[in-house]
Structure formats: structure tokens, C-alpha cells
N, C-alpha and C positions, 0 to 999 in steps of 0.2 A: 417590550424591548426588542424581541425578535422581529416583530412586524416592522418596527422603525428601521432596524438594521437591514432588513430585506428590501425595504423601499429604497434605501440608499444604494444597495447592491444593484437594484434594477435600473437606477439612473446611469450606471456605467458598470455592467456586469463583468468585471475583471477582478481577480483575486491575486495578490502577491504575498509571498512569505520571505522573499529574498530581495534586499535593497539593490542588488546587482541586476535585477530583472524588473524594475519598477515600470509599470505601464501608466501613462497619464490618466488620472481619474480613478484609479483602482482603489480597492480596500486593502490596506496592508495589515496582515495579522502577525502580531509579535509573538511568534512561537518560541518556546524554549527547547534547548537540547542539552546534552551532557556537557558541551563545551561552549555554549553561547546562550545569551539571553536576548531574545528579539526585542524586548522593551528598549534596550539600549540603542536600537537602530530605528526606532519609530520616528524620531525627529528627522533623520536623514531621509527616510521614506517620504515624508511630507515635502521636504525640500525638493526631492526629485520628481514630484508630481502626483503622489498618492492623494486622494481626496480626503480619506480618513485613515487613522491608525487605530486598530483595535488592540488595546494593551490590557494587561492584568496586574499592573503595579501602579498604584495611585501616585507614586512619586513622578511618574512620567506623563500623567494626564494633566497637562498644564493649561490647556485651553479646549475650546469646543471642537477642535479638529481631532481630538483624541477621544475614543469611546472606551470607557473603563468597564471591563467585564470581570467576572470572577476567575475565568480560565479561558485564555485565548483559543487553545486547541479545542476545548469542548464547544466553544461558541462557533468555531469554524464547522465542526461536525453538525451542530444543530442547524446552522444556516443551510448546509447542504441538504439535510433531511427536510427542511422546510421547502427548499427549492424543488426537491424531487417530487413532493406532493403536488406542486403546481404544474409540473410538466405533463404533457400529453403523449410523449414519445414512448415507445416500447423499449425496455431495457433487457439486454441479454447479459447475464452474469456468468463469467468464466473463472473457474479455479482448477487446481490440480497440481500434482508434484512436478510434472514436466509438460512442456508444450503450450503453456498458457499464452505466452506472448506471440509465438508463431501462429497459433490458432486464431488469436485475436486479430492479428494483422491480415491473415488470409480472409477471415470473415468480413473484415472491413472492406477489403478490395472487392469481394463478391457483392456485398449488400449495397455498396455505394453505386453499383451499376443501375440501381432502380430507386434507391432511397437517399435522402439526406442523412448520412450516417456519421456518427462520431464514435471514436474509440479512445480508451485510456491511452494517454501519451506516455511513451517509454515504459517504465515499470512503476508508474504511480499507482501502486496497488495495495497500499497499506492504510493505516488509520489516518494518515495525512493525505496520501495520494488519492484515495477513493473520494473523499469530500472535494478535493480540488477537481477531480474528473467530473463529478456531478455538477459542480458549479461552473464548469466550462460548457455545459450543454445549453444551447440556445433554444428559444421557443419554436424555431423552424426545424429543429432536429426531429427526424422521424424514428430513427433507431439509434440507441446508444449501446455500445459494447463495453462493459465494465469488467476489467480484470481484477480479481481479488486474491491476494496472497496472504499467507498466514504462517506463523512459526509457533503458535500455541493454541490450545483449546479455547473455544468461544470467540476467536477473532473473526472467523467467517460469519458467524451469527451476528456479530456486531456490525460488520461491514454490510451485510444484507439489510440491516435495519436502516442504513443510510441509502444504499443503492436501490433497494426495493425492486429486485429484478422480476420481470414477467416471464422469462425463460431462463433455463440454466443448463450448464454443462460442466462436468468434472472430467478433465482430459484423461486422467489416470491417477493412481495412488501408488507411491513408491517411498523408498527410504530417504526422505528429505527432511531436514530440520528435526532429526530424532532427539536432539538435545532439548528442544522445547516440547515435543509431543510424547517422548518417552519410548514409543514403540511404533511399529507399523500399524498396529490396531489403533493407536492414538492418532496417527495420520488419517486413517480411514474415518474415525469418529469426527475429527475436525473438518475434513473436506466435505463430508456429507451433511454438515450443518446447512449447506446450501439447499440440499434436497428438503430438509425439514422446514426451512423457511418457505420454499416454493409450495409445500404441502398446505400451508396456511392460506394460500391463494388459489389452490387447485390448479397450479401453473405447471406447464409441461417441462419435461426434461429430455434433452438430447443425450443419447448414450450409444457407445460402440456396441454393436450387436453381440460380440463375443466376450464382453467384459462382465462376466457373470457375478463377480464380486460386487461391482457397483450396481448392477441391475437388481441384485438381491436387497440392496439398501434403499431403493427408491420407494417412498411411501405410496400406498394405494391411491391416495388423493391426486397424485401427479400423473397426468397422461404421459406415456413414454413414446418418444420418437426415436426409433432405432435406425442406425445406419451402418453400412459395412457390406460384407460379401455374402452374408447368409440370405437365402431366398425369402425368409419370412420378414426381412427388414422392410421398413417403410421406404428407405432409399438405398438401392443396391449400387454400390461403388466397388469396382474390382481393382485389386492391385495388379499392375502389369509390368513390374520390374523396376530396378534402380541401378543403372550402370553409367555414371553414378547417380543420375537424377531420377527422381521418382516419376513413374508414369502410371496413370490410372485410366480405367474405362468407365464411362458413364453411359449406360445403354450401349450404343455403337460408336460413341464419340470418344476418341483417345485424347487425354489431356497430358501434355508433357510439361511438368513443372521444372522450375529452376532450384528445387530443393533437393539436397543430397541426403541419402540415407533412407532405408525402408521404414525407419521409425517415424518419418514424416508423413507416411501414408495416412496415419490416423488423423493428423492435423488437417491434411488436405480433404479427407473424406468428411470430416466434420463441417468444414466450410462449404462443401458441396451440398450436404444435407440441409444446412441452414439456408443456403441460397434457394434450394428447391422448395423448402417449406414456406419461404417468403415470396415465391413466385418468380424467381429470377430465371430467365431463359438459359438453356444449356449453352448456347453460343457465347453468352455474356459471362457465364461461370467459367467457361474454358479460357476466355480472354483474360479474365481477372487473375486466375491462378497462374497461367503461363507468363504473365507479365510481372509477377511478384518475385522480387529478388531479396533474399535475406540480408540483413545488415547488422551493425552494432555487435559484432563478434559472435553472432548466433548462426551456426551452420553456414558460414560464409566460405565460398570457394574463391581462393586468391591464387592467381597464376603469377609467379615471379619468373625471372630469367632462368632460374635453375630448377624450380620445383612447382608442384601443384599442392596447395595447402587447403585443408579443411579446418577452418578456424572456428572453434566452438568454445570460446573461452569466457563466455558470459556467466555460466553457471555449471555446476557439476554435482551429481549425487550418484549413489550406487546404481540406480536403475538406468539413468541416462548414460552413464559412462559404460556400463555393460553393453547397452545397445549400440553405442558408438563403436566399440571394439568389434562387436559382431558384424556391424556394417562394413568396417574396414576389411575384415576377413573376406567378405563377399565381393569387394571391389577388385576388378581385374587389373593388376599392375605388378610389374616384376620387383619393384623396389618400394616397400612400404616402411614407414617410420611412424612411431608413436611418441608424442611428447605429452605426458600426463601429469597434471598437477594435483595437489592435495584436495580432498573434499572436506568441507567444513560442516560444523553443527551436527555431528553424528553421535555426540555423547559417548556413552560407554561402548558403543559399537564401532568406534573410530578405527582401532587397529584391526579388528576382525574384517571390516568392510574393505579396508585398504589392502589387506593380505589377499582377500578374494579377487581383487582386481589384478594384483601381481600374478596370482595363479592363473587367471584367465589369459593374461598376456603370454604366459609361458606355454599355454595350450594353443594359442592363436596361430603360431607359425611365423609371427612377425619377430624377427631377431633384433632389430634396431629399435630399442625402446629407451627413452629417457624419462626418469621419474623425478619430479620436482616438488620440493616442500619438505618441511621438517618431519612430517608423519611418514611419508614414503621413504625418506632418507634413513629414518631411524629403524624401520623394519625391513628394509631391502636386504635380502641375503641371496641375491642372484647375480648373474653376469651383467645385468642392466646397470648403466651408469645412473647415479642419483645425486641430487644436489639439495642443499638446504633451501635455496631460493632461486628465483628466475634469473637474477643478475649473474649468478655463477654459470648457469647454462649459456647465457648470452656470451660470456667471455670465452667459453669453450668453442662455441659455434663460429666465433670470429677467426679461430685458428684451424678448425676442423670442418671444412665445408661439406654440406650435404647436397648432392646433385642428382637430378633425374629421379626424384622420389615423389611418392604421394604421401603427404604428411598429415596425420591427425594431431591436432593440438586441442586438448580439452582439460579444463580445470576450473575450480571455483573462482569467482570474480576477484577475490582478494589475492590470488596468485599472479594476476596481471600477465598471463602467458602470451598475450598479443605482442608483448615487447620482443619476443624472439623472431617475429616475422621478418623484420629488417635484416636478419642474419641468414635468411633462407632464400 
């Protein structure tokens, strides 16, 4: 069954799960969700040009253009696993609480200077996204960078079984998705599933040289490739300031990034180490990093007629928000403003972690702070203005303009804080 399906995939190696994005000749997988049943769209997919529709309800398998399987999602995952075994490219697996996507994009820019390189598109990093990423790898791909996200134990282990990485990196471990992991120790246990998979292949791990928590978790079977500022590192990369954009030194070469915040030093250092490990020339690494501009609401610098905005509204958790506030403190500007949104999936730690952020704001010296979301609004007992939702803040900003300010905007994706940019 899988061999036959794989042969059909090879005839036109395109996969679609959304009838709004049908590619002629693709295989359409009728996935189910909480509010939709993909089987109901199979006929439409075929009309729009799909070669076959993989369905898991016999009521919809009306002719030989429909391939009936027990479970469409499981079949997608198995097809990806089958394809991965046929590939000759090297796979770099990336996971972590923060910085996964930025690191992935930087590594892509560096590696493609020498290799035909593919990376996870957007944030396709879960039980559906990783199979789709693997199935997008062509036979001419030399290196694939696969981002793996998780919000519960055993998810990284499962994704490794599909992606089968040859190298791995955990960017860091912080208080993210505590609702699913239960504790910081649970996060560490889950993320290091990548290490334990790599140990079965005696495969190498990239690790920041001063991240002793992660270094301690690397199995003895994994060669360790250290990077950072310590002299015993395999690749020594020096932090050289961030006012506001991060600068680093690689030997005697200065690299001026377009990434704001000293917390991005780790992401840049990783991409440099990976580039050097794969034999990329220093001049090419420098060009790749200096040309990379963040997008998609991730550490974006936006200059409006009135203000400079650091928009980081794609995601937020206690570790990343704490670092963002610390970074704002270090930026030289007379008028600083913070617009901070609720952090999600923190479970029993929700109020405690939000109160810690409020306390940090009070110590930061930044007086103009707006807190957005039901959690912040419920616990706020300070001079800061707070709101239940982003819409209410937008209405205020329409009447109370902010001018000549450096503004940090950060919150979880669901807060949609990017909506305030037009008012600034």
C-alpha cells in the first residue's frame, strides 16, 4: 500500500491539505480538525486538479481517484517517513523554547551559500507540519533544516522518527507550554528527546558553550560541537554589542546583523557555527547574516512617521519576554514604551509569571507601559494602563498619540498585537 502511494507521490511530488491551495497533480490528504472534515472537500480537491484524494471515510471513496486509508493523518506521516528513508540529504533538526525559527532562517541563509538547502516553511513544525516539510524535500536537496515544536512529552521523539535528523540543536529551554509539560523540568525532558534520538545514530549536537544545563543532558554517544565566546569552544564567536542591532566578531571579521536585541546573539552564533562546520567561507557567512531581515512579526524593526517599533508579536513566554524587556533597558533612547500582551499555555503558573513580568517592568525604569489581555488586566495593580483586549488599546491610541518613542510590542500570537502598529 505505502509503496504504491509513494510511487504516485513520485509522479508529482506535491502534497496539499487545503483545497484553497491545490497544485495541479498533487496528492490531497483529507485531514480532520476540531471544526472540519477534510473528506468533505476531497471532491473539490480533485476538481481543482489534484491527481488523487487520500480519504479515511469510505462514503467519500466513490471511484479510483480516491485512495481509502484507515487514517489520513497517519498515512501522511508514514509517507513522510518512507520518503525520508529514500533521501540522501543531511537533516539538521532544530527545537527549543525560543529562537527556533530565527535560528532556522539564519542557518538557511548561511548554508545555501554553498549547498542546495531547504528549510521548514513558516512554522510547519508539528505533527502535520514536519511530514509536509519532509515531503517538500527534493532529490537534489543537499541539506534540510527541520524545525520541530512541541507542547507535550514524547512529541519531539515522534517528530524525530519522521525527520530522522543527522545533526541537532536545542536553542534553549524556558517556561513555554507549561500547560502541556507541567514544569520547566518537563520542558527540559521533552526538548532533550532530540538528543536521545541522535544518540541512537551517534550523531553530533551543536550547543552553546555556556549552556551547562543542556550540555549536561547530551548523551555520551553524541559528539558535541560547542560554539560561543569560551576559548575551549570549537567555534569562537564574540558578542560585540547591540545598539540596537547585534554585532559579532568571527576571528577578526565583524558581522553587523539586522537583528535587534542581544538575545539574538545566540541565534547568530549558532548559524555561524553550523556554517563553519559545513565549510562555508567567512566572507559568505558574513554576507548571509548581514543580508537577513526578520519578518512575520518576529523582532521586526518598523519605522513609522512618529516612532520606531520593535514588533515581536509572533510569540511570547516568560523567558523571551524577560529578555526583551532587558534588551529595551539597554537601548539608548530617551522615550521608551512597552506594549505587552498576555502569555498563553502557562497552566498553574499563569498569574505568577505575569506578575513577575509586571515586577520587572516596575524595576526597568520604563514608565510608559501598556498591558494587554485578560490575565494582565486582572492582576494589574500598578499605575500602568491595562486592557482586556487589543481592540481597546487601539481605540485609546487613536485619541492619545505616542510620538518620538522606541516601542517594544510583544505578546502571544493570539493577542494579535500587530494590530496596534497602524496607530503608532
